[in-house]
Structure formats: structure tokens, C-alpha cells
C-alpha positions in Angstrom: -2.6 -28.0 2.4 -5.5 -26.3 0.4 -8.1 -27.4 2.9 -6.0 -26.2 5.9 -5.5 -22.8 4.1 -9.3 -22.6 3.3 -10.2 -23.2 7.0 -7.5 -20.8 8.1 -8.9 -18.1 5.8 -12.4 -18.6 7.0 -11.3 -18.4 10.6 -9.3 -15.3 9.9 -12.3 -13.5 8.3 -14.4 -14.5 11.3 -11.7 -13.3 13.8 -11.4 -10.0 11.9 -15.1 -9.1 11.7 -16.9 -10.8 14.6 -15.1 -9.2 17.6 -15.5 -5.5 18.3 -11.8 -4.6 17.7 -12.4 -0.9 17.7 -14.0 -1.1 21.1 -11.2 -3.2 22.5 -8.1 -1.5 20.9 -9.5 1.9 20.0 -10.9 3.2 16.7 -7.7 3.5 14.7 -5.8 0.4 16.0 -8.9 -1.8 15.6 -9.3 -0.6 12.0 -5.6 -1.2 11.4 -5.8 -4.8 12.8 -8.5 -5.5 10.2 -6.4 -4.1 7.4 -3.3 -6.1 8.3 -5.4 -9.3 8.8 -6.8 -8.9 5.3 -3.6 -8.2 3.4 -1.1 -10.3 5.4 -3.1 -13.2 6.8 -6.4 -13.8 4.9 -5.1 -13.0 1.4 -2.2 -15.4 1.4 -4.4 -18.2 2.9 -6.9 -17.6 0.1 -4.2 -17.9 -2.5 -2.9 -21.1 -0.9 -6.4 -22.5 -0.8 -7.0 -21.7 -4.5 -3.6 -21.5 -6.3 -5.2 -22.4 -9.6 -7.1 -19.1 -9.7 -3.9 -17.1 -9.0 -2.1 -19.0 -11.8 -4.9 -18.4 -14.3 -4.9 -14.7 -13.5 -1.1 -14.7 -14.1 -0.4 -11.3 -12.5 3.2 -10.2 -12.9 4.9 -9.8 -9.5 5.8 -6.2 -9.8 2.3 -5.3 -10.9 0.9 -7.1 -7.8 3.3 -5.2 -5.6 2.4 -1.9 -7.3 -1.4 -2.6 -6.9 -0.9 -3.4 -3.2 1.4 -0.3 -2.6 -1.1 2.1 -4.3 -4.1 0.8 -2.5 -2.5 0.7 1.0 -1.0 4.2 0.7 -4.2 5.6 -1.0 -6.4 4.6 1.9 -4.0 6.0 4.5 -4.1 9.5 3.1 -6.0 11.5 5.7 -8.5 12.8 3.1 -9.5 9.2 2.2 -9.2 7.6 5.6 -11.8 9.9 7.0 -14.7 9.0 4.6 -13.9 5.3 5.2 -14.4 5.8 8.9 -17.6 7.9 8.5 -19.5 5.9 5.8 -20.3 2.2 6.0 -20.3 1.9 2.2 -16.9 3.6 1.8 -15.6 1.3 4.6 -16.8 -1.7 2.7 -15.1 -0.6 -0.5 -11.9 0.2 1.5 -11.9 -3.3 3.2 -12.6 -5.1 -0.1 -9.8 -3.2 -1.8 -7.4 -4.1 0.9 -8.2 -7.8 0.5 -7.9 -7.5 -3.3 -4.5 -5.7 -2.9 -3.3 -8.4 -0.5 -4.5 -11.1 -2.9 -2.8 -9.4 -5.8 0.6 -9.3 -4.2 0.5 -12.8 -2.7 -1.0 -14.4 -5.8 1.7 -12.8 -8.0 4.5 -13.7 -5.6 3.4 -17.3 -4.7 2.8 -18.3 -8.3 5.8 -16.5 -9.9 7.8 -18.7 -12.3 10.9 -17.6 -10.4 10.4 -17.9 -6.7 13.3 -15.4 -6.2 11.2 -12.8 -8.1 8.3 -13.5 -5.8 10.6 -13.1 -2.8 11.7 -9.7 -4.1 8.1 -8.6 -4.4 7.3 -9.6 -0.9 10.5 -8.0 0.4 9.6 -4.7 -1.3 6.1 -4.9 0.2 7.6 -5.5 3.7 9.7 -2.4 3.3 6.9 -0.1 2.4 4.7 -1.6 5.2 7.6 -0.8 7.6 7.9 2.7 6.3 4.1 3.4 6.7 4.0 1.9 10.1 7.0 4.0 11.2 5.4 7.1 9.8 2.3 6.4 11.8 4.3 5.8 15.0 6.6 8.8 14.6 4.1 11.4 13.4 4.0 14.3 15.8 0.2 14.5 15.9 -2.9 12.4 15.0 -3.1 12.6 11.2 -6.7 11.6 11.1 -8.5 13.3 14.0 -9.7 16.4 12.1 -10.8 14.5 9.0 -12.7 11.9 11.2 -14.2 14.7 13.4 -12.9 13.2 16.6 -10.6 14.2 19.4 -6.9 13.6 18.6 -5.6 10.2 19.7 -1.9 10.0 18.9 -1.6 6.9 21.1 -4.2 5.0 19.0 -2.4 6.0 15.8 0.9 4.8 17.2 -0.7 1.5 18.3 -2.0 1.1 14.7 1.5 1.7 13.4 2.9 -0.9 15.8 0.3 -3.4 14.6 1.4 -2.7 11.0 5.0 -3.2 11.9 4.3 -6.3 14.1 2.0 -8.1 11.7 2.7 -7.0 8.2 6.5 -6.6 8.2 7.3 -10.0 9.6 4.8 -11.9 7.6 5.9 -10.4 4.3 9.5 -10.8 5.3 8.9 -14.5 6.3 7.2 -15.1 2.9 10.1 -13.5 1.1 12.6 -15.7 2.9 10.6 -18.8 2.3 10.5 -18.1 -1.4 14.2 -17.3 -1.5 14.9 -20.6 0.3 12.7 -22.4 -2.3 14.7 -20.8 -5.1 18.0 -21.7 -3.6 16.8 -25.3 -3.2 15.8 -25.5 -6.8 19.2 -24.1 -7.9 21.0 -26.6 -5.7 18.9 -29.5 -7.1 19.6 -28.4 -10.7 23.4 -28.3 -10.1 23.5 -31.6 -8.2 
């Protein structure tokens, strides 16, 4: 399992950074695809590939959830998203912090002493991802055009929001359900 997860993580990083996603999907949607790939795909695969590191760090679930929440919402504030789109160095810091945030929430959830607590953390994360995705889709105008110095592209922002809903929400929800199932199995085995 660890080897499979390590290969999966390496392939995910390659798939996120080798293709020109911004050219194919548009600037905002391509950027959002990378965000979601880091927090919802690469990060859990890295945790599964090296669970010992996550256990040694011993991050409490709600702290992992809080770290992820703050970083994701921080970088989606228009005043901060703009510099990340205009400066390579700020973009590198942004992408690294997204991966670290994803790692924090998945490491804390997947190594929690109580799988049900980990399930709760992933469920809360799926809820705030859903909210942010919905806000991007339902916004009446392009929130980032003026900051990024480009023409408004509400359709691109809406596609980015749909990617957030279509990737992040189901992956976090599936992880929460898998951990809840694991907890129920443990309870059933203890009572049998």
C-alpha cells in the first residue's frame, strides 16, 4: 500500500505541474485544479506513503482542520490571490502552503486515535470546501480580475468553483465515510 501511494503521489505531482493547465482550462480554473490536486489527492497519498511521519508529528485533528481552513481561505482572499498570480515566488509559497495544509488535515485525520474524530475532521473540511466552491460559482462578478490586472472572466471563476466542488468535496467526504466505517467496524469487533 505504501509503495502504491508513493507512486500515486509522484504521478499526481507530475500530472499537476507538467501540463499547461492554465492554457487548457483558463488561468483561474487551471490554478484551482492544482490547488485541489495538492490538498485532496497528493497530500493524502503522501500521508499513506509515509504514515510514520504523520504519527510522529501527532497533529490533533481539529488543529489540522484549522490549519487547512485558514490557508485555503487566506489564499482565496482577492488581495492575496492576486500577488500569487503575478509573482513566481509568491506562487511557490502559495502552492507549498496548500500542500502543507492538505498534509496537515489528512495526517491528523488518518492517524487519529479515534477514526470517528478523523472522519469528523474530513467532513468539516468537505463542508468548507463546498462553501468556498459555491461562493466562487455564485459570485455575481469575477472576484480576482482587478487584483490580477486582467479582463473579468466570471466563467473561469465558476469553472474553478466547480472543480473545487467536483474534486475536493467528494474526496474529503469519501475519506470521512471510510473512517466512519472503520470506526463502526472497530466498535462491532469490540462488542462481538
